Backbone bond lengths (Angstrom), bond angles and torsions (degrees), N, CA, C in turn:
res aa  C-N    CA-C-N  psi(-1)  N-CA   C-N-CA  omega(-1)  CA-C   N-CA-C  phi
1 M - - - 1.465 - - 1.525 109.43 -
2 R 1.306 116.19 133.30 1.446 120.62 -179.53 1.527 109.48 -83.90
3 I 1.337 115.69 128.66 1.447 120.40 178.38 1.519 108.48 -101.60
4 T 1.326 117.90 118.02 1.456 122.12 -177.93 1.519 110.90 -84.30
5 K 1.317 115.68 163.99 1.447 121.15 178.25 1.526 110.56 -63.27
6 T 1.324 116.67 -36.94 1.459 120.78 178.64 1.514 110.94 -62.48
7 T 1.331 116.17 -41.72 1.460 120.85 178.66 1.517 110.78 -63.12
8 L 1.329 116.34 -41.55 1.457 120.49 179.66 1.520 111.30 -63.81
9 L 1.331 116.60 -43.07 1.454 120.46 179.83 1.525 111.18 -65.91
10 A 1.326 116.18 -39.12 1.458 120.17 177.73 1.527 110.41 -63.53
11 S 1.319 115.60 -41.23 1.460 120.08 178.74 1.518 110.85 -63.40
12 L 1.330 116.12 -39.22 1.450 120.20 178.53 1.521 110.59 -63.00
13 L 1.330 116.96 -42.00 1.456 121.05 179.45 1.524 110.39 -60.99
14 I 1.337 116.92 -42.75 1.461 121.25 178.54 1.531 110.00 -61.96
15 L 1.328 116.23 -44.00 1.457 120.20 179.26 1.516 111.18 -62.44
16 F 1.342 116.05 -40.36 1.456 119.94 -178.07 1.519 110.67 -66.78
17 V 1.325 116.83 -45.86 1.464 120.47 179.25 1.529 109.97 -61.45
18 S 1.323 116.05 -40.60 1.460 120.07 178.44 1.517 110.68 -62.65
19 S 1.339 115.72 -39.57 1.462 119.06 -179.39 1.514 111.04 -67.08
20 Q 1.346 116.83 -33.27 1.454 119.86 177.59 1.519 110.22 -65.98
21 T 1.326 117.06 -41.01 1.464 120.98 177.80 1.516 110.16 -63.64
22 F 1.329 115.46 -43.34 1.462 120.61 178.56 1.517 110.08 -61.20
23 A 1.349 116.53 -43.40 1.455 121.09 -178.12 1.513 111.22 -63.43
24 A 1.328 115.77 -41.14 1.459 119.75 -177.73 1.523 111.52 -61.92
25 N 1.332 116.83 -30.08 1.456 120.71 -175.55 1.521 114.20 -102.16
26 N 1.347 116.27 -13.12 1.466 118.66 -170.71 1.517 114.20 -130.64
27 I 1.326 119.21 13.97 1.456 120.61 -179.52 1.523 110.28 -62.18
28 S 1.306 115.24 127.95 1.454 119.68 176.29 1.518 109.16 -73.09
29 T 1.319 116.95 147.64 1.459 119.96 178.51 1.516 111.54 -82.08
30 S 1.314 116.81 -2.92 1.463 120.64 -179.11 1.516 109.44 -136.68
31 N 1.356 115.27 144.28 1.454 118.26 176.69 1.522 110.93 -108.17
32 T 1.323 115.60 29.02 1.454 121.35 170.05 1.519 107.65 -108.45
33 S 1.313 116.24 153.32 1.459 118.91 -179.08 1.515 110.11 -156.10
34 T 1.312 114.95 162.62 1.450 120.94 176.18 1.522 108.74 -83.78
35 I 1.329 116.13 141.68 1.449 119.92 178.24 1.526 109.12 -62.40
36 K 1.323 116.90 127.78 1.458 120.91 -179.48 1.527 110.87 -75.55
37 A 1.322 115.06 158.66 1.462 119.65 176.82 1.520 109.51 -70.38
38 I 1.317 116.24 151.55 1.459 120.95 175.07 1.529 107.80 -72.08
39 A 1.318 116.75 129.70 1.461 120.91 -178.64 1.528 110.43 -69.99
40 E 1.319 115.77 148.99 1.460 120.56 -179.65 1.524 112.39 -71.36
41 S 1.327 117.12 -20.05 1.462 121.54 176.83 1.521 108.09 -155.00
42 A 1.321 116.81 166.85 1.469 120.72 -179.76 1.524 110.99 -61.47
43 E 1.326 116.45 -33.32 1.463 120.68 -177.52 1.526 112.71 -70.98
44 Q 1.323 117.89 -11.60 1.461 121.27 -176.14 1.531 113.19 -106.69
45 I 1.308 117.94 9.57 1.460 119.59 179.87 1.530 110.61 -66.85
46 T 1.332 115.72 156.37 1.472 121.97 177.82 1.523 108.11 -128.03
47 P 1.318 117.53 76.90 1.468 121.03 -172.44 1.523 114.36 -68.07
48 L 1.321 114.81 152.99 1.456 121.65 170.94 1.520 107.93 -56.94
49 M 1.333 116.46 136.56 1.452 121.22 -172.03 1.525 112.40 -112.82
50 N 1.327 115.57 170.89 1.458 121.18 174.11 1.524 109.71 -57.57
51 G 1.341 116.13 141.08 1.458 119.95 179.65 1.505 114.11 86.07
52 Q 1.340 117.67 2.51 1.455 121.78 176.57 1.530 109.40 -110.93
53 Y 1.331 114.83 151.85 1.453 119.56 178.83 1.530 111.61 -82.99
54 V 1.315 115.52 149.11 1.459 120.88 172.34 1.525 107.89 -65.57
55 P 1.325 119.02 131.25 1.471 120.78 178.54 1.524 110.34 -69.51
56 T 1.318 116.22 113.65 1.467 119.85 -173.50 1.524 113.55 -94.00
57 N 1.345 117.29 -3.91 1.462 119.35 -179.51 1.523 111.97 -91.31
58 I 1.331 116.07 36.63 1.465 121.72 176.26 1.521 108.75 -127.93
59 E 1.325 114.96 152.87 1.455 120.51 179.73 1.524 110.59 -103.56
60 V 1.306 115.37 147.32 1.458 121.77 174.41 1.527 107.67 -122.61
61 T 1.318 115.85 164.35 1.458 121.03 -177.64 1.518 109.82 -118.53
62 T 1.326 116.89 129.82 1.450 122.26 -179.04 1.530 110.39 -82.83
63 V 1.329 116.10 172.90 1.467 119.85 179.64 1.531 112.00 -65.12
64 S 1.316 116.76 -18.71 1.468 120.42 178.17 1.521 112.12 -89.59
65 G 1.357 115.83 -0.38 1.459 120.10 178.76 1.519 113.95 89.38
66 K 1.312 117.48 4.84 1.462 121.28 -179.69 1.517 110.30 -82.37
67 K 1.335 115.90 132.58 1.461 120.74 177.01 1.528 109.45 -95.66
68 M 1.324 115.63 137.09 1.454 120.34 178.61 1.523 110.38 -153.02
69 P 1.339 116.78 156.88 1.469 119.24 178.00 1.525 110.11 -63.24
70 I 1.322 116.97 143.25 1.457 119.66 -179.69 1.522 110.81 -62.67
71 A 1.335 116.89 -26.17 1.467 120.19 177.71 1.526 110.56 -61.78
72 K 1.318 117.00 -35.50 1.460 120.44 179.11 1.519 110.91 -70.27
73 V 1.316 116.69 -33.96 1.465 121.02 178.59 1.532 109.80 -69.64
74 L 1.324 116.33 -44.02 1.467 120.04 178.55 1.524 110.61 -66.12
75 N 1.338 116.06 -39.71 1.467 122.24 171.79 1.533 113.34 54.39
76 N 1.327 116.11 38.51 1.469 121.37 178.30 1.531 112.78 56.80
77 K 1.328 115.33 33.93 1.458 120.65 177.88 1.527 110.30 -113.06
78 K 1.306 116.47 149.79 1.457 119.04 171.60 1.531 107.65 -63.70
79 T 1.310 115.37 134.69 1.468 119.68 -169.65 1.525 111.97 -137.30
80 I 1.321 115.42 137.85 1.462 122.27 165.44 1.520 105.15 -100.84
81 L 1.319 116.45 111.69 1.460 122.10 -177.41 1.523 108.35 -113.09
82 F 1.327 116.52 120.30 1.463 118.11 -179.63 1.522 111.30 -123.70
83 F 1.324 115.21 140.83 1.462 123.22 178.19 1.526 108.38 -104.11
84 Y 1.315 115.66 129.43 1.459 120.60 175.78 1.523 109.37 -134.20
85 R 1.303 117.37 164.14 1.459 121.17 -170.88 1.527 112.39 -75.25
86 G 1.318 117.01 -42.96 1.460 119.82 179.33 1.510 111.61 164.69
87 G 1.302 116.31 167.18 1.455 121.25 -179.89 1.513 113.26 -65.98
88 W 1.318 117.59 -11.83 1.459 122.65 178.10 1.530 112.02 -81.66
89 C 1.345 116.52 -9.72 1.465 122.09 -176.38 1.530 110.33 -93.94
90 P 1.328 119.30 116.33 1.463 121.24 -177.83 1.522 113.77 -61.62
91 F 1.329 117.23 -33.99 1.465 120.40 178.80 1.527 110.60 -69.33
92 C 1.317 115.80 -34.77 1.467 120.58 177.10 1.529 110.28 -68.41
93 N 1.320 116.79 -40.13 1.461 120.31 178.82 1.525 111.05 -64.08
94 T 1.325 116.59 -39.53 1.467 120.20 176.36 1.523 110.08 -62.14
95 Q 1.325 116.40 -44.34 1.459 120.08 179.62 1.529 111.04 -62.34
96 M 1.316 117.37 -42.78 1.466 119.81 -179.95 1.525 111.03 -60.54
97 G 1.330 116.05 -38.26 1.454 120.09 177.62 1.521 112.38 -67.17
98 Q 1.328 116.46 -39.94 1.468 120.41 178.76 1.524 111.02 -65.55
99 L 1.329 116.46 -40.05 1.460 119.78 178.22 1.525 111.08 -67.59
100 K 1.311 116.30 -34.17 1.465 119.88 176.28 1.525 110.33 -59.51
101 Q 1.335 116.78 -38.25 1.458 120.83 -177.80 1.524 112.38 -65.85
102 I 1.333 116.88 -33.98 1.471 118.85 -177.25 1.531 112.37 -100.74
103 E 1.328 117.34 2.53 1.467 119.45 -179.50 1.533 113.04 -56.30
104 P 1.347 120.05 -42.55 1.472 118.71 178.47 1.525 112.70 -58.74
105 Q 1.326 117.21 -38.53 1.458 120.29 178.85 1.526 111.41 -68.98
106 L 1.333 116.46 -37.65 1.457 120.01 176.61 1.524 110.73 -65.47
107 N 1.330 115.92 -40.43 1.464 120.21 176.92 1.518 111.82 -61.68
108 D 1.334 115.90 -40.07 1.467 120.23 178.53 1.524 111.58 -62.97
109 L 1.337 116.15 -27.87 1.462 121.33 178.12 1.528 111.89 -85.89
110 G 1.333 116.11 1.81 1.463 120.66 177.24 1.507 115.20 90.64
111 F 1.343 117.73 13.92 1.459 121.49 -177.60 1.521 112.28 -100.59
112 Q 1.318 114.96 144.12 1.454 121.03 165.33 1.519 107.33 -98.97
113 L 1.323 116.39 151.97 1.462 122.76 -177.25 1.521 108.98 -115.22
114 I 1.341 116.27 126.68 1.465 121.42 -176.52 1.525 109.58 -136.54
115 G 1.337 116.51 133.39 1.463 121.62 176.83 1.515 111.03 -113.31
116 I 1.332 116.59 143.99 1.467 122.70 178.55 1.526 108.75 -128.68
117 S 1.323 116.46 132.11 1.468 119.75 178.59 1.520 110.49 -144.96
118 T 1.324 116.46 176.03 1.464 121.76 178.34 1.521 112.31 -81.29
119 D 1.327 117.72 2.00 1.469 120.90 177.20 1.530 110.82 -64.60
120 N 1.329 115.79 151.96 1.457 119.06 171.04 1.532 109.35 -83.80
121 E 1.321 116.76 178.22 1.459 120.26 -174.65 1.528 112.85 -61.12
122 Q 1.327 116.47 -39.06 1.465 120.05 -178.78 1.527 111.70 -64.95
123 D 1.313 116.10 -40.61 1.465 119.75 179.19 1.523 111.38 -70.38
124 L 1.333 116.76 -32.04 1.464 119.67 175.27 1.524 110.24 -64.00
125 Q 1.317 116.16 -43.96 1.461 120.48 178.76 1.527 110.60 -61.14
126 K 1.331 115.82 -37.38 1.466 120.24 177.71 1.525 110.71 -63.64
127 S 1.337 117.35 -43.52 1.470 121.25 179.31 1.519 110.97 -63.93
128 I 1.327 116.81 -41.80 1.459 120.93 178.96 1.514 111.01 -60.80
129 G 1.335 115.61 -41.67 1.459 119.81 179.87 1.516 112.95 -70.00
130 E 1.324 116.57 -44.86 1.465 120.50 -177.45 1.528 112.24 -65.87
131 H 1.331 116.88 -37.35 1.465 120.95 -177.02 1.523 112.53 -98.72
132 Q 1.345 115.90 -2.74 1.472 121.47 -178.92 1.532 110.37 52.05
133 L 1.315 114.63 55.13 1.460 121.21 -176.78 1.520 111.57 -84.39
134 N 1.305 115.27 143.31 1.457 121.06 173.90 1.526 111.34 -101.01
135 Y 1.333 116.26 -20.48 1.452 118.61 -177.97 1.528 111.30 -85.56
136 Q 1.322 114.86 166.01 1.455 122.43 -171.99 1.527 111.98 -84.72
137 L 1.329 116.37 139.93 1.462 122.85 172.48 1.519 108.68 -118.60
138 L 1.334 116.00 141.51 1.458 121.92 -179.27 1.522 110.05 -122.73
139 A 1.334 115.52 147.01 1.462 121.60 -179.17 1.517 110.78 -93.52
140 D 1.323 115.42 132.54 1.463 122.58 175.80 1.526 107.33 -127.20
141 F 1.316 115.18 56.20 1.455 123.08 -170.97 1.526 112.26 -58.22
142 N 1.339 116.71 -34.90 1.463 120.96 -178.39 1.529 112.88 -99.94
143 S 1.340 116.46 5.72 1.471 123.13 174.70 1.528 114.22 67.36
144 T 1.326 119.09 18.42 1.467 120.16 -179.15 1.526 111.94 -70.53
145 T 1.330 117.49 -33.85 1.461 119.66 179.40 1.523 110.81 -71.50
146 S 1.339 116.90 -45.17 1.469 118.90 178.23 1.523 110.73 -65.10
147 Q 1.339 118.04 -28.92 1.466 120.79 173.98 1.529 110.35 -64.40
148 A 1.318 116.23 -46.16 1.463 120.65 -178.14 1.523 111.41 -61.13
149 F 1.333 116.32 -31.85 1.466 121.11 178.21 1.523 112.11 -87.20
150 G 1.322 117.14 -0.34 1.463 120.75 179.16 1.514 114.12 72.81
151 L 1.328 117.04 27.16 1.465 121.67 -175.17 1.525 113.36 -107.63
152 A 1.329 117.74 -13.51 1.463 121.32 -173.34 1.529 111.62 -79.00
153 F 1.316 115.58 138.60 1.469 120.29 177.38 1.523 109.83 -145.91
154 Y 1.337 114.83 156.62 1.461 120.78 176.40 1.525 109.72 -80.09
155 A 1.314 116.16 127.05 1.462 119.83 172.72 1.527 108.45 -71.46
156 S 1.317 116.30 155.36 1.466 119.95 177.52 1.528 109.52 -66.73
157 Q 1.323 115.72 166.12 1.461 119.19 178.50 1.527 110.87 -61.60
158 K 1.331 116.04 -40.07 1.463 120.61 179.94 1.524 111.16 -62.16
159 V 1.326 116.71 -46.38 1.464 120.72 179.61 1.522 110.86 -66.87
160 T 1.323 116.51 -41.29 1.467 120.46 178.30 1.522 110.98 -57.34
161 D 1.323 116.48 -50.20 1.463 120.73 -178.64 1.529 111.37 -63.82
162 R 1.321 116.21 -42.26 1.461 120.30 -177.58 1.520 111.55 -66.96
163 Y 1.318 117.37 -44.13 1.458 120.77 -178.26 1.524 112.13 -69.06
164 L 1.333 116.10 -40.25 1.460 119.17 179.07 1.523 110.84 -62.94
165 A 1.326 116.24 -38.10 1.460 120.56 -178.69 1.525 112.10 -76.73
166 A 1.326 116.94 -45.53 1.466 120.78 -173.98 1.517 113.09 -76.70
167 M 1.350 116.90 -38.85 1.460 120.42 -175.91 1.516 113.48 -102.82
168 N 1.335 116.39 -3.72 1.460 120.68 -179.39 1.526 111.36 53.45
169 L 1.337 116.42 43.74 1.461 121.32 -177.79 1.526 110.45 -70.99
170 K 1.324 115.82 144.49 1.460 121.97 -179.73 1.528 112.41 -110.09
171 N 1.326 116.83 5.66 1.457 119.88 -178.02 1.530 110.67 -60.53
172 P 1.337 117.22 142.52 1.470 119.80 -179.37 1.520 111.31 -66.00
173 L 1.324 115.73 137.45 1.459 120.54 174.82 1.525 108.67 -82.22
174 Q 1.337 115.97 146.08 1.453 120.36 -179.20 1.521 109.81 -126.05
175 K 1.331 115.82 148.31 1.469 120.62 -176.14 1.523 111.45 -81.49
176 N 1.331 115.11 130.59 1.465 119.63 175.65 1.526 109.58 -84.77
177 A 1.328 117.00 -172.27 1.467 121.03 -176.72 1.529 112.36 -59.30
178 A 1.333 116.43 -30.55 1.469 120.47 -179.47 1.522 112.57 -83.82
179 G 1.337 116.24 -3.80 1.456 119.94 -179.97 1.514 114.06 87.32
180 D 1.344 116.78 8.13 1.460 120.87 179.31 1.526 109.79 -86.36
181 K 1.313 116.55 137.92 1.460 120.83 179.51 1.528 110.05 -81.40
182 R 1.315 115.64 121.61 1.456 121.14 -176.08 1.523 111.25 -131.02
183 L 1.312 114.83 156.94 1.448 121.65 171.41 1.527 108.28 -74.15
184 V 1.330 116.96 139.53 1.468 121.32 178.24 1.521 108.55 -107.29
185 L 1.322 116.13 129.10 1.463 122.22 -178.57 1.531 109.75 -125.80
186 P 1.336 116.81 156.92 1.460 119.24 172.30 1.524 110.33 -95.11
187 A 1.318 116.68 142.58 1.460 118.61 168.60 1.519 106.91 -69.22
188 P 1.332 119.05 130.11 1.467 120.04 179.26 1.526 110.68 -55.23
189 A 1.321 116.04 132.77 1.469 120.56 -176.25 1.516 109.55 -150.82
190 I 1.316 115.04 155.79 1.455 120.51 175.72 1.526 108.33 -138.85
191 Y 1.338 115.44 134.69 1.456 121.99 -176.75 1.521 110.60 -122.71
192 V 1.327 115.48 135.58 1.462 122.24 172.18 1.525 105.85 -104.11
193 I 1.329 116.09 114.20 1.464 122.27 -170.74 1.524 109.73 -118.97
194 D 1.335 116.98 134.94 1.458 118.80 179.72 1.527 110.64 -83.48
195 S 1.329 116.92 -178.70 1.462 121.20 -174.68 1.525 112.99 -69.55
196 Q 1.328 116.96 -13.71 1.459 121.04 177.64 1.530 112.30 -93.13
197 G 1.338 116.94 1.73 1.455 120.30 -179.43 1.515 113.93 83.61
198 L 1.333 116.68 15.72 1.464 121.58 -179.20 1.527 110.14 -94.58
199 V 1.322 116.39 131.91 1.459 121.17 178.48 1.530 108.95 -73.09
200 Q 1.327 116.10 118.04 1.458 121.74 179.15 1.527 111.91 -96.64
201 F 1.323 116.61 -26.14 1.468 121.07 179.56 1.516 108.04 -158.17
202 N 1.320 116.70 142.97 1.461 119.65 175.17 1.521 109.89 -142.67
203 Y 1.320 114.75 152.34 1.461 121.38 174.29 1.522 106.95 -134.71
204 V 1.326 115.92 117.07 1.456 122.27 179.32 1.521 107.86 -127.50
205 N 1.328 116.44 130.75 1.460 119.87 -179.78 1.518 108.74 -137.26
206 T 1.336 116.74 122.50 1.462 120.14 -179.53 1.523 112.11 -71.40
207 N 1.328 116.67 -13.73 1.462 120.84 173.40 1.531 107.59 -85.11
208 Y 1.330 117.24 102.68 1.465 121.09 -173.20 1.527 113.09 -65.05
209 K 1.330 117.33 -10.58 1.456 120.18 -179.66 1.528 112.72 -85.39
210 V 1.337 116.78 -9.74 1.464 121.41 -176.57 1.522 109.75 -111.98
211 R 1.320 117.74 123.19 1.463 122.94 179.74 1.531 109.61 -124.21
212 L 1.313 115.73 159.41 1.459 121.50 -178.54 1.524 110.83 -66.09
213 H 1.341 116.47 134.89 1.463 121.34 178.22 1.522 109.31 -65.53
214 A 1.325 116.38 138.16 1.464 121.85 -176.45 1.523 112.25 -57.53
215 E 1.324 117.84 -37.98 1.458 120.34 -178.33 1.523 111.78 -66.71
216 L 1.328 116.46 -35.03 1.456 119.97 177.35 1.524 110.93 -68.69
217 L 1.319 116.46 -38.28 1.461 120.10 176.82 1.522 110.49 -62.53
218 L 1.315 117.30 -43.78 1.465 120.88 178.48 1.527 111.06 -61.24
219 K 1.324 116.44 -40.74 1.461 119.89 179.47 1.525 110.69 -63.60
220 A 1.330 116.47 -42.48 1.467 119.93 178.16 1.531 110.38 -62.82
221 A 1.334 116.42 -40.97 1.463 120.11 179.28 1.526 111.67 -64.41
222 Q 1.318 116.02 -37.25 1.473 120.17 -179.65 1.520 111.69 -65.30
223 L 1.326 117.53 -25.48 1.454 120.85 -176.40 1.522 112.82 -85.05
224 V 1.330 117.13 -8.36 1.458 120.75 179.40 1.524 109.34 -86.96
225 K 1.305 117.34 122.76 1.473 121.74 -179.39 1.516 110.27 -79.87
């Protein structure tokens, strides 16, 4: 069945309205939360959902190596926050380029654009230079931020070995429930957050090859007051 752009936009509108209803009935009175456990696989993640607040009691690291609360980074601004695996991921690089193209339109709508990945500060600086990015990138080298958002999962042993060898990754390995040391990755996700830190729309896909279409993201941003 062919899915038209109109159908996709209509579906997005339905999702957004549903999220508003959910938010009205399920808003947490606090935007602090306990760090979630790392999921045993991508299929078992429990991501932050529409109508929930961004957990502000976590620290993020800037490209200069400075640690600060994520609340300070958001700074009571409407924010498009996206999680990607790293500058070594070709699908992530494509997404960063697509977001760069629509950044002026997002800015006109009052949004700041921020990316978070498992890259360290030096690799973030490399991505900014290679893609000539104007938006901010944050380092989540130890995966604590993706954990707080419920996006972190243990890669399989096969993927861990392959990625460490092919990409020469230096990220710390962490022990899963079986005690095996594995690479921890975030499921690619994008969040549309209002000025109060409330998630108005999210897109999370465990298939790292599939990312949200830029036009759908713009439509979701336009619906946030």
